[in-house]
C-alpha positions, 0 to 999 in steps of 0.5 A: 141171492137173485138169479144171475143173468145169462146172455147167449150170442148166436151169430148166424149166416144162411144157417136155416137148416138147424136154426129153428131147433137151435133157438128152440133149445134156448127157449126151452131152458127152464130159467127166466133171467136169460137173453139171446142176442142173434146177430144176422144182417146178411142171410139170404135164405129163410133165417130172417123169417125164423129169427123174426118169428121168435123176436116178435114173440119173446122179449128176451130174444134180440135180433141184431141186424148189423152186418158182420164179416165172419162168425167171430166178428158177429160174436164180438158185435153181439158182446155190445148188446149182451147185459148178462152176468155170464155170456156164452156162445151158441153156434147155429148148428148146435142145440142145448142137450138139457133144459137145466143148463142155465139153472146149473150155472146159477146154482153152482155160482151160488157156491163158488164165484168162478170166472168161467164154467164149462160142460161136456158136449156130444159131437154129432157127425151126420154124414153117412161115411162118418155118422156117429155121436161121440162124447167130448169129455171136458173135465180137466183143469182150465189152465194153460198147461192143461189146455196145451196138453189137451189142445182146446178140450172145451168147445166154445159152445160149452163154456160160459165166461163172467162178463168181466172176462169179455170187458177185457178181451174179445175174440180176434176175427183175424183167426176166425176158424180158430178164434176160440183156441187163440182166445183161450191161449191169450186169457190163460196167460193169467190165472182164471178160476174155471168150474167144471160141471160134469154133464152134457150142455150141447149137441154140436152137429157136424154135417160137412158144411160147417166151417170146421169141416168145410175149411179144415186145412185152413183151420189146421194152419190157423191152429198151428199159428195161434199155438206159437204166435205169442212166443214171438215179439208182436205175435209175428211168426217168421214165415220160415219158422212157421213152415218148419213148425208146420212140417214137423207137426204134420210130418210132411218132411224127409228127415235129413241132417239139415232138417235135424238142425232146423228143428233144433234151432227151432226148438231153441228159438221156442225156448228163448222166445218163451222165456221159461226154459225150465218149462222144457225140462226133459219130462215136462217138455215131452208131456206138457207142452203139447201132446204132438211133441211127445207123439212126434218124438217117440213114434216111429223113425222120429224117435231118432230125433228125440234120442239125438237131441237128448244124447248128442252133443248139440246146442239143444241137448246142452240147453235141455239135458245138462243134468243128465250128462253128455252121453254120446250115442251115434245118431245112426245107431239110434235111428233104426230106419235105413237111409234116415239121413240123406 
């Protein structure tokens, strides 16, 4: 069997700091049937000189100088030039950890014809106050339930999709800071065969200047939005629903009778919009939908919320817990924190 071709797309903008090391790690891959598509039409630092030095030397490094609007748009531009059987993303502040990553993909694909293959990663935080190297273990089944439970357990640098996936889907540049999560959730509406290789493929560097750290609050809001937008017609989440969801997830609220009812109505909206009520059974609702539901509903004063929904005679308890009977427990008794209801 001939070697599969692997295409890597590297969007870049003024990222000279790690760019040389990043491209070197591609060149050092001990695999011949590969190509690197670098998309950079706007850099003002020394990035273009670095890119040119590689593109002039290596025929399998292609420099695309189309101007892009963001990293996600740059990746989508790169897709037009990629000719590989499998396509991966490489951030300009990431490097391949080992020189046999592409060979591992080729060898495994000979045995199992999968839709995507993914690896572990090292997250390298360089700022003095948080300097550390953390292993990001990604050895979970690549499906929607696991993804919702673990929340984006595979960094985009560490997963390679078959070209057929990108012929059907592209990343959404409207969610530039969370386009990987939005993409995963969208494609996982259908069953994909993912293959996990238990080795580290990249070191992803966080020095405070990359997007996820520089715009962490905006990225967090985007995460919340992409997590729920598919539940609504036209992917349009009403502003008031998003604010309730955001306050609930971030814990920026004061528990009150109104808040309890707002959350209750919000959960009912999720159930109806999602059109799979059985997914919200007592144990699955807490353990599978997403980790923060369980986290927020069983810790501290919020435990009162869960017991209220479970035992009180309310629309949500009737929807979720008909099989458990109508055991009525006073809300004030369940909430041990004084003055929880104002």
